[in-house]
N, CA, C, O and the ligand as a Tripos MOL2 file, in Angstrom:
@<TRIPOS>MOLECULE
protein
  233   231    59     0     0
PROTEIN
NO_CHARGES

@<TRIPOS>ATOM
      1 N          -0.7060   -8.7430   17.1130 N.3       1 MET1
      2 CA         -0.7480   -7.4890   16.7040 C.3       1 MET1
      3 C          -0.9100   -7.4430   15.1000 C.2       1 MET1
      4 O          -0.2830   -8.1710   14.3290 O.2       1 MET1
      5 N          -1.8400   -6.4810   14.7320 N.am      2 PRO2
      6 CA         -2.1960   -6.3500   13.2010 C.3       2 PRO2
      7 C          -0.8420   -5.9240   12.4960 C.2       2 PRO2
      8 O           0.0090   -5.1470   12.9290 O.2       2 PRO2
      9 N          -0.8530   -6.6160   11.3180 N.am      3 MET3
     10 CA          0.4450   -6.1510   10.4580 C.3       3 MET3
     11 C          -0.1070   -5.7820    9.1180 C.2       3 MET3
     12 O          -0.9310   -6.4940    8.5440 O.2       3 MET3
     13 N           0.3830   -4.5870    8.5930 N.am      4 LEU4
     14 CA         -0.0960   -4.3440    7.2150 C.3       4 LEU4
     15 C           0.9740   -4.6640    6.3920 C.2       4 LEU4
     16 O           2.1080   -4.3420    6.7480 O.2       4 LEU4
     17 N           0.7770   -5.2900    5.2740 N.am      5 MET5
     18 CA          1.8700   -5.6480    4.1800 C.3       5 MET5
     19 C           1.5970   -4.8160    3.0220 C.2       5 MET5
     20 O           0.5030   -4.3040    2.7860 O.2       5 MET5
     21 N           2.6640   -4.7030    2.2950 N.am      6 ILE6
     22 CA          2.6460   -4.0590    0.8900 C.3       6 ILE6
     23 C           3.4930   -4.7710    0.0030 C.2       6 ILE6
     24 O           4.4640   -5.4340    0.3680 O.2       6 ILE6
     25 N           3.1010   -4.6210   -1.1980 N.am      7 LYS7
     26 CA          3.6390   -5.3890   -2.3740 C.3       7 LYS7
     27 C           4.4300   -4.4470   -3.2610 C.2       7 LYS7
     28 O           4.0350   -3.2970   -3.4520 O.2       7 LYS7
     29 N           5.6880   -4.9830   -3.8740 N.am      8 CYS8
     30 CA          6.1960   -4.1110   -4.9740 C.3       8 CYS8
     31 C           5.1440   -4.1700   -6.1170 C.2       8 CYS8
     32 O           4.6190   -5.2160   -6.4990 O.2       8 CYS8
     33 N           4.8930   -2.9360   -6.6210 N.am      9 LYS9
     34 CA          3.9620   -2.9560   -7.8000 C.3       9 LYS9
     35 C           4.4910   -3.2900   -9.0690 C.2       9 LYS9
     36 O           3.7290   -3.3060  -10.0360 O.2       9 LYS9
     37 N           5.8300   -3.5890   -9.2150 N.am     10 THR10
     38 CA          6.4900   -4.0420  -10.5220 C.3      10 THR10
     39 C           6.6020   -5.5290  -10.4750 C.2      10 THR10
     40 O           6.1690   -6.2240  -11.3940 O.2      10 THR10
     41 N           7.2370   -6.0750   -9.3100 N.am     11 CYS11
     42 CA          7.3520   -7.5750   -9.4900 C.3      11 CYS11
     43 C           6.6290   -8.3480   -8.4610 C.2      11 CYS11
     44 O           6.6610   -9.5780   -8.4740 O.2      11 CYS11
     45 N           5.9970   -7.6960   -7.5920 N.am     12 GLY12
     46 CA          5.0220   -8.4780   -6.6870 C.3      12 GLY12
     47 C           5.6860   -8.7430   -5.3590 C.2      12 GLY12
     48 O           5.0110   -9.2650   -4.4720 O.2      12 GLY12
     49 N           6.8370   -8.4580   -5.1610 N.am     13 GLU13
     50 CA          7.5340   -8.8090   -3.8740 C.3      13 GLU13
     51 C           6.8210   -8.1740   -2.7280 C.2      13 GLU13
     52 O           6.4490   -7.0010   -2.7230 O.2      13 GLU13
     53 N           6.6440   -9.0900   -1.6880 N.am     14 VAL14
     54 CA          5.8510   -8.6450   -0.5310 C.3      14 VAL14
     55 C           6.9020   -8.1720    0.4870 C.2      14 VAL14
     56 O           7.8090   -8.9040    0.8820 O.2      14 VAL14
     57 N           6.7200   -6.8820    0.8930 N.am     15 PHE15
     58 CA          7.3000   -6.2930    1.9100 C.3      15 PHE15
     59 C           6.8140   -6.5860    3.4220 C.2      15 PHE15
     60 O           5.6120   -6.4470    3.6510 O.2      15 PHE15
     61 N           7.5900   -6.9430    4.3640 N.am     16 ALA16
     62 CA          7.1490   -6.8590    5.6880 C.3      16 ALA16
     63 C           6.5830   -5.4040    5.8490 C.2      16 ALA16
     64 O           7.2550   -4.4400    5.4820 O.2      16 ALA16
     65 N           5.4120   -5.2680    6.3710 N.am     17 GLY17
     66 CA          4.7870   -3.9580    6.5280 C.3      17 GLY17
     67 C           5.0250   -3.3500    7.7910 C.2      17 GLY17
     68 O           6.0920   -3.4390    8.3980 O.2      17 GLY17
     69 N           3.9300   -2.6740    8.2150 N.am     18 VAL18
     70 CA          3.9970   -1.8740    9.5240 C.3      18 VAL18
     71 C           3.2130   -2.6170   10.6600 C.2      18 VAL18
     72 O           2.0990   -3.0810   10.4170 O.2      18 VAL18
     73 N           3.7220   -2.7190   11.7620 N.am     19 TYR19
     74 CA          2.8410   -3.2330   12.8440 C.3      19 TYR19
     75 C           1.9760   -2.1670   13.4550 C.2      19 TYR19
     76 O           2.4530   -1.0550   13.6780 O.2      19 TYR19
     77 N           0.8210   -2.4310   13.7140 N.am     20 LEU20
     78 CA         -0.0670   -1.4870   14.3740 C.3      20 LEU20
     79 C          -0.3710   -1.9020   15.7730 C.2      20 LEU20
     80 O          -0.7880   -3.0280   16.0450 O.2      20 LEU20
     81 N          -0.1410   -0.9140   16.7020 N.am     21 PRO21
     82 CA         -0.5780   -1.4020   18.0670 C.3      21 PRO21
     83 C          -1.9460   -1.5940   18.2010 C.2      21 PRO21
     84 O          -2.7500   -0.8710   17.6120 O.2      21 PRO21
     85 N          -2.3110   -2.6000   19.0010 N.am     22 GLU22
     86 CA         -3.5440   -3.2750   19.2260 C.3      22 GLU22
     87 C          -4.7240   -2.2350   19.2500 C.2      22 GLU22
     88 O          -5.7930   -2.4730   18.6890 O.2      22 GLU22
     89 N          -4.4590   -1.0270   19.9540 N.am     23 GLU23
     90 CA         -5.5210   -0.1980   20.1570 C.3      23 GLU23
     91 C          -5.4250    1.0260   19.2110 C.2      23 GLU23
     92 O          -6.0520    2.0500   19.4810 O.2      23 GLU23
     93 N          -4.6800    0.9360   18.1500 N.am     24 SER24
     94 CA         -4.5820    2.0350   17.3690 C.3      24 SER24
     95 C          -5.7730    2.5180   16.6930 C.2      24 SER24
     96 O          -6.4700    1.6850   16.1140 O.2      24 SER24
     97 N          -6.0800    3.6390   16.6830 N.am     25 SER25
     98 CA         -7.2680    4.4010   16.0610 C.3      25 SER25
     99 C          -6.8950    4.4490   14.4110 C.2      25 SER25
    100 O          -5.7550    4.2950   13.9730 O.2      25 SER25
    101 N          -7.9340    4.6620   13.7050 N.am     26 SER26
    102 CA         -7.6940    4.9190   12.1730 C.3      26 SER26
    103 C          -6.7740    6.0950   11.8960 C.2      26 SER26
    104 O          -6.1040    6.1540   10.8660 O.2      26 SER26
    105 N          -6.7540    7.1110   12.9210 N.am     27 GLU27
    106 CA         -6.0380    8.0070   12.8330 C.3      27 GLU27
    107 C          -4.4690    7.8140   12.8840 C.2      27 GLU27
    108 O          -3.6830    8.4090   12.1470 O.2      27 GLU27
    109 N          -4.1040    6.8390   13.9240 N.am     28 ALA28
    110 CA         -2.7430    6.4130   14.1210 C.3      28 ALA28
    111 C          -2.3250    5.5730   13.0040 C.2      28 ALA28
    112 O          -1.1480    5.5550   12.6430 O.2      28 ALA28
    113 N          -3.3860    4.7610   12.3430 N.am     29 LYS29
    114 CA         -2.8500    3.9080   11.1620 C.3      29 LYS29
    115 C          -2.5600    4.8270    9.9370 C.2      29 LYS29
    116 O          -1.6860    4.5420    9.1180 O.2      29 LYS29
    117 N          -3.3190    5.9190    9.8520 N.am     30 GLN30
    118 CA         -2.9410    6.8830    8.8070 C.3      30 GLN30
    119 C          -1.5880    7.4640    8.8940 C.2      30 GLN30
    120 O          -0.8240    7.5250    7.9310 O.2      30 GLN30
    121 N          -1.3050    7.9060   10.1310 N.am     31 THR31
    122 CA          0.1380    8.5010   10.3700 C.3      31 THR31
    123 C           1.0700    7.4950    9.9220 C.2      31 THR31
    124 O           1.8980    7.8250    9.0730 O.2      31 THR31
    125 N           1.0550    6.2370   10.4000 N.am     32 LEU32
    126 CA          1.8860    5.0110   10.0190 C.3      32 LEU32
    127 C           2.1460    4.9320    8.5030 C.2      32 LEU32
    128 O           3.2620    5.0120    7.9890 O.2      32 LEU32
    129 N           0.9800    4.7650    7.8520 N.am     33 VAL33
    130 CA          0.9690    4.5170    6.4840 C.3      33 VAL33
    131 C           1.6900    5.7930    5.6510 C.2      33 VAL33
    132 O           2.4520    5.6090    4.7020 O.2      33 VAL33
    133 N           1.3260    7.0800    6.1590 N.am     34 GLN34
    134 CA          2.0070    8.0850    5.4480 C.3      34 GLN34
    135 C           3.3260    8.2560    5.8580 C.2      34 GLN34
    136 O           4.0090    9.0620    5.2250 O.2      34 GLN34
    137 N           3.8720    7.5880    6.8990 N.am     35 SER35
    138 CA          5.3250    7.5420    7.1430 C.3      35 SER35
    139 C           6.0560    6.4640    6.3900 C.2      35 SER35
    140 O           7.2830    6.3820    6.4510 O.2      35 SER35
    141 N           5.3020    5.6150    5.6610 N.am     36 SER36
    142 CA          5.8420    4.5380    4.8990 C.3      36 SER36
    143 C           5.4780    4.5130    3.4890 C.2      36 SER36
    144 O           5.2520    3.4740    2.8690 O.2      36 SER36
    145 N           5.4250    5.7210    2.9850 N.am     37 LYS37
    146 CA          4.8140    5.9440    1.7090 C.3      37 LYS37
    147 C           5.7120    5.3810    0.4590 C.2      37 LYS37
    148 O           5.1810    5.0520   -0.6020 O.2      37 LYS37
    149 N           6.9930    5.3100    0.6640 N.am     38 SER38
    150 CA          7.7310    4.8610   -0.4120 C.3      38 SER38
    151 C           8.6830    3.7540   -0.0150 C.2      38 SER38
    152 O           9.3100    3.8870    1.0360 O.2      38 SER38
    153 N           8.8660    2.5640   -0.8370 N.am     39 HIS39
    154 CA          9.6350    1.4850   -0.5610 C.3      39 HIS39
    155 C          10.2630    1.1210   -1.7000 C.2      39 HIS39
    156 O           9.6820    1.2110   -2.7820 O.2      39 HIS39
    157 N          11.5300    0.6640   -1.5920 N.am     40 THR40
    158 CA         12.4010    0.2440   -2.7460 C.3      40 THR40
    159 C          12.4930   -1.3210   -2.5430 C.2      40 THR40
    160 O          12.9500   -1.6810   -1.4590 O.2      40 THR40
    161 N          12.1530   -2.2070   -3.3630 N.am     41 CYS41
    162 CA         12.2370   -3.6720   -3.1990 C.3      41 CYS41
    163 C          13.7600   -4.0570   -3.3560 C.2      41 CYS41
    164 O          14.6760   -3.2510   -3.5220 O.2      41 CYS41
    165 N          13.8730   -5.4600   -3.2720 N.am     42 SER42
    166 CA         15.2120   -5.9180   -3.3290 C.3      42 SER42
    167 C          15.7980   -5.8510   -4.7660 C.2      42 SER42
    168 O          17.0030   -5.8380   -5.0190 O.2      42 SER42
    169 N          14.8320   -5.8110   -5.6340 N.am     43 ARG43
    170 CA         15.3320   -5.5740   -7.0310 C.3      43 ARG43
    171 C          15.4520   -4.1840   -7.5760 C.2      43 ARG43
    172 O          15.6530   -3.9360   -8.7650 O.2      43 ARG43
    173 N          15.3220   -3.3320   -6.6670 N.am     44 GLY44
    174 CA         15.5170   -1.9020   -6.9330 C.3      44 GLY44
    175 C          14.2350   -1.1180   -7.4850 C.2      44 GLY44
    176 O          14.3290    0.0480   -7.8670 O.2      44 GLY44
    177 N          13.2190   -1.7200   -7.5010 N.am     45 HIS45
    178 CA         11.9020   -1.1780   -7.8140 C.3      45 HIS45
    179 C          11.5200   -0.0070   -6.7650 C.2      45 HIS45
    180 O          11.3580   -0.3560   -5.5960 O.2      45 HIS45
    181 N          11.3870    1.1620   -7.0510 N.am     46 GLU46
    182 CA         10.8210    2.1030   -6.1660 C.3      46 GLU46
    183 C           9.4490    2.3190   -6.2560 C.2      46 GLU46
    184 O           9.0510    2.6240   -7.3800 O.2      46 GLU46
    185 N           8.5520    2.2330   -5.2910 N.am     47 ASN47
    186 CA          7.2080    2.1550   -5.2580 C.3      47 ASN47
    187 C           6.6540    3.2360   -4.2610 C.2      47 ASN47
    188 O           7.0940    3.3860   -3.1220 O.2      47 ASN47
    189 N           5.6190    3.9840   -4.8290 N.am     48 GLU48
    190 CA          4.6540    4.8860   -3.9220 C.3      48 GLU48
    191 C           3.5680    4.2400   -3.5470 C.2      48 GLU48
    192 O           2.8860    3.6240   -4.3650 O.2      48 GLU48
    193 N           3.2370    4.3100   -2.1010 N.am     49 TYR49
    194 CA          2.0280    3.7280   -1.7340 C.3      49 TYR49
    195 C           1.0710    4.5970   -1.1140 C.2      49 TYR49
    196 O           1.4470    5.5630   -0.4500 O.2      49 TYR49
    197 N          -0.2240    4.3040   -1.2950 N.am     50 SER50
    198 CA         -1.2130    4.9330   -0.5420 C.3      50 SER50
    199 C          -1.8840    4.1470    0.3150 C.2      50 SER50
    200 O          -1.6850    2.9350    0.2310 O.2      50 SER50
    201 N          -2.6730    4.5780    1.1620 N.am     51 GLU51
    202 CA         -3.4010    3.9460    2.3720 C.3      51 GLU51
    203 C          -3.9460    2.5290    1.7880 C.2      51 GLU51
    204 O          -3.8200    1.4630    2.3910 O.2      51 GLU51
    205 N          -4.5320    2.6740    0.5980 N.am     52 SER52
    206 CA         -5.3910    1.4400    0.0670 C.3      52 SER52
    207 C          -4.3440    0.3320   -0.3640 C.2      52 SER52
    208 O          -4.7400   -0.7980   -0.6490 O.2      52 SER52
    209 N          -3.1690    0.6270   -0.4030 N.am     53 ASP53
    210 CA         -2.2190   -0.3630   -1.0460 C.3      53 ASP53
    211 C          -1.6760   -1.2160    0.2290 C.2      53 ASP53
    212 O          -0.9070   -2.1650    0.0720 O.2      53 ASP53
    213 N          -2.1120   -0.8240    1.4200 N.am     54 PHE54
    214 CA         -1.7410   -1.6090    2.5410 C.3      54 PHE54
    215 C          -2.6790   -2.7710    2.9340 C.2      54 PHE54
    216 O          -3.8180   -2.5620    3.3520 O.2      54 PHE54
    217 N          -2.1960   -3.8990    2.7940 N.am     55 MET55
    218 CA         -3.1650   -5.1870    3.1400 C.3      55 MET55
    219 C          -3.0350   -5.5110    4.4560 C.2      55 MET55
    220 O          -1.9240   -5.5460    4.9860 O.2      55 MET55
    221 N          -4.2340   -5.8010    5.1610 N.am     56 ASP56
    222 CA         -4.1380   -6.1840    6.5540 C.3      56 ASP56
    223 C          -4.1350   -7.7340    6.5580 C.2      56 ASP56
    224 O          -5.1290   -8.3730    6.2120 O.2      56 ASP56
    225 N          -2.9670   -8.3210    6.9690 N.am     57 TRP57
    226 CA         -2.8130   -9.7330    6.8960 C.3      57 TRP57
    227 C          -2.9870  -10.2490    8.3680 C.2      57 TRP57
    228 O          -2.5380  -11.3600    8.6520 O.2      57 TRP57
    229 N          -3.5900   -9.5240    9.2680 N.am     58 SER58
    230 CA         -3.3990   -9.9880   10.6320 C.3      58 SER58
    231 C          -4.8390  -11.0210   10.8540 C.2      58 SER58
    232 O          -5.0220  -11.6020   11.9240 O.2      58 SER58
    233 ZN         10.1760   -4.9730   -7.4200 Zn       59 ZN59
@<TRIPOS>BOND
     1     1     2 1
     2     2     3 1
     3     3     4 2
     4     3     5 am
     5     5     6 1
     6     6     7 1
     7     7     8 2
     8     7     9 am
     9     9    10 1
    10    10    11 1
    11    11    12 2
    12    11    13 am
    13    13    14 1
    14    14    15 1
    15    15    16 2
    16    15    17 am
    17    17    18 1
    18    18    19 1
    19    19    20 2
    20    19    21 am
    21    21    22 1
    22    22    23 1
    23    23    24 2
    24    23    25 am
    25    25    26 1
    26    26    27 1
    27    27    28 2
    28    27    29 am
    29    29    30 1
    30    30    31 1
    31    31    32 2
    32    31    33 am
    33    33    34 1
    34    34    35 1
    35    35    36 2
    36    35    37 am
    37    37    38 1
    38    38    39 1
    39    39    40 2
    40    39    41 am
    41    41    42 1
    42    42    43 1
    43    43    44 2
    44    43    45 am
    45    45    46 1
    46    46    47 1
    47    47    48 2
    48    47    49 am
    49    49    50 1
    50    50    51 1
    51    51    52 2
    52    51    53 am
    53    53    54 1
    54    54    55 1
    55    55    56 2
    56    55    57 am
    57    57    58 1
    58    58    59 1
    59    59    60 2
    60    59    61 am
    61    61    62 1
    62    62    63 1
    63    63    64 2
    64    63    65 am
    65    65    66 1
    66    66    67 1
    67    67    68 2
    68    67    69 am
    69    69    70 1
    70    70    71 1
    71    71    72 2
    72    71    73 am
    73    73    74 1
    74    74    75 1
    75    75    76 2
    76    75    77 am
    77    77    78 1
    78    78    79 1
    79    79    80 2
    80    79    81 am
    81    81    82 1
    82    82    83 1
    83    83    84 2
    84    83    85 am
    85    85    86 1
    86    86    87 1
    87    87    88 2
    88    87    89 am
    89    89    90 1
    90    90    91 1
    91    91    92 2
    92    91    93 am
    93    93    94 1
    94    94    95 1
    95    95    96 2
    96    95    97 am
    97    97    98 1
    98    98    99 1
    99    99   100 2
   100    99   101 am
   101   101   102 1
   102   102   103 1
   103   103   104 2
   104   103   105 am
   105   105   106 1
   106   106   107 1
   107   107   108 2
   108   107   109 am
   109   109   110 1
   110   110   111 1
   111   111   112 2
   112   111   113 am
   113   113   114 1
   114   114   115 1
   115   115   116 2
   116   115   117 am
   117   117   118 1
   118   118   119 1
   119   119   120 2
   120   119   121 am
   121   121   122 1
   122   122   123 1
   123   123   124 2
   124   123   125 am
   125   125   126 1
   126   126   127 1
   127   127   128 2
   128   127   129 am
   129   129   130 1
   130   130   131 1
   131   131   132 2
   132   131   133 am
   133   133   134 1
   134   134   135 1
   135   135   136 2
   136   135   137 am
   137   137   138 1
   138   138   139 1
   139   139   140 2
   140   139   141 am
   141   141   142 1
   142   142   143 1
   143   143   144 2
   144   143   145 am
   145   145   146 1
   146   146   147 1
   147   147   148 2
   148   147   149 am
   149   149   150 1
   150   150   151 1
   151   151   152 2
   152   151   153 am
   153   153   154 1
   154   154   155 1
   155   155   156 2
   156   155   157 am
   157   157   158 1
   158   158   159 1
   159   159   160 2
   160   159   161 am
   161   161   162 1
   162   162   163 1
   163   163   164 2
   164   163   165 am
   165   165   166 1
   166   166   167 1
   167   167   168 2
   168   167   169 am
   169   169   170 1
   170   170   171 1
   171   171   172 2
   172   171   173 am
   173   173   174 1
   174   174   175 1
   175   175   176 2
   176   175   177 am
   177   177   178 1
   178   178   179 1
   179   179   180 2
   180   179   181 am
   181   181   182 1
   182   182   183 1
   183   183   184 2
   184   183   185 am
   185   185   186 1
   186   186   187 1
   187   187   188 2
   188   187   189 am
   189   189   190 1
   190   190   191 1
   191   191   192 2
   192   191   193 am
   193   193   194 1
   194   194   195 1
   195   195   196 2
   196   195   197 am
   197   197   198 1
   198   198   199 1
   199   199   200 2
   200   199   201 am
   201   201   202 1
   202   202   203 1
   203   203   204 2
   204   203   205 am
   205   205   206 1
   206   206   207 1
   207   207   208 2
   208   207   209 am
   209   209   210 1
   210   210   211 1
   211   211   212 2
   212   211   213 am
   213   213   214 1
   214   214   215 1
   215   215   216 2
   216   215   217 am
   217   217   218 1
   218   218   219 1
   219   219   220 2
   220   219   221 am
   221   221   222 1
   222   222   223 1
   223   223   224 2
   224   223   225 am
   225   225   226 1
   226   226   227 1
   227   227   228 2
   228   227   229 am
   229   229   230 1
   230   230   231 1
   231   231   232 2
@<TRIPOS>SUBSTRUCTURE
     1 MET1         2 RESIDUE 1 A MET
     2 PRO2         6 RESIDUE 1 A PRO
     3 MET3        10 RESIDUE 1 A MET
     4 LEU4        14 RESIDUE 1 A LEU
     5 MET5        18 RESIDUE 1 A MET
     6 ILE6        22 RESIDUE 1 A ILE
     7 LYS7        26 RESIDUE 1 A LYS
     8 CYS8        30 RESIDUE 1 A CYS
     9 LYS9        34 RESIDUE 1 A LYS
    10 THR10       38 RESIDUE 1 A THR
    11 CYS11       42 RESIDUE 1 A CYS
    12 GLY12       46 RESIDUE 1 A GLY
    13 GLU13       50 RESIDUE 1 A GLU
    14 VAL14       54 RESIDUE 1 A VAL
    15 PHE15       58 RESIDUE 1 A PHE
    16 ALA16       62 RESIDUE 1 A ALA
    17 GLY17       66 RESIDUE 1 A GLY
    18 VAL18       70 RESIDUE 1 A VAL
    19 TYR19       74 RESIDUE 1 A TYR
    20 LEU20       78 RESIDUE 1 A LEU
    21 PRO21       82 RESIDUE 1 A PRO
    22 GLU22       86 RESIDUE 1 A GLU
    23 GLU23       90 RESIDUE 1 A GLU
    24 SER24       94 RESIDUE 1 A SER
    25 SER25       98 RESIDUE 1 A SER
    26 SER26      102 RESIDUE 1 A SER
    27 GLU27      106 RESIDUE 1 A GLU
    28 ALA28      110 RESIDUE 1 A ALA
    29 LYS29      114 RESIDUE 1 A LYS
    30 GLN30      118 RESIDUE 1 A GLN
    31 THR31      122 RESIDUE 1 A THR
    32 LEU32      126 RESIDUE 1 A LEU
    33 VAL33      130 RESIDUE 1 A VAL
    34 GLN34      134 RESIDUE 1 A GLN
    35 SER35      138 RESIDUE 1 A SER
    36 SER36      142 RESIDUE 1 A SER
    37 LYS37      146 RESIDUE 1 A LYS
    38 SER38      150 RESIDUE 1 A SER
    39 HIS39      154 RESIDUE 1 A HIS
    40 THR40      158 RESIDUE 1 A THR
    41 CYS41      162 RESIDUE 1 A CYS
    42 SER42      166 RESIDUE 1 A SER
    43 ARG43      170 RESIDUE 1 A ARG
    44 GLY44      174 RESIDUE 1 A GLY
    45 HIS45      178 RESIDUE 1 A HIS
    46 GLU46      182 RESIDUE 1 A GLU
    47 ASN47      186 RESIDUE 1 A ASN
    48 GLU48      190 RESIDUE 1 A GLU
    49 TYR49      194 RESIDUE 1 A TYR
    50 SER50      198 RESIDUE 1 A SER
    51 GLU51      202 RESIDUE 1 A GLU
    52 SER52      206 RESIDUE 1 A SER
    53 ASP53      210 RESIDUE 1 A ASP
    54 PHE54      214 RESIDUE 1 A PHE
    55 MET55      218 RESIDUE 1 A MET
    56 ASP56      222 RESIDUE 1 A ASP
    57 TRP57      226 RESIDUE 1 A TRP
    58 SER58      230 RESIDUE 1 A SER
    59 ZN59       233 GROUP 0 **** ****
């Protein structure tokens, strides 16, 4: 299953990202990405993400 990872833009901590269903369209991917737009890392840095920040590590 493809997984998209994101990094804290301040300290570089990598977050476990979102899993994409095997057959997901780019439309479904965008919806997932848009629902995960902000993350706070374990050090308390709050980050905003756009689609291009998600790395495909599959
Ligand atoms: Zn951080």
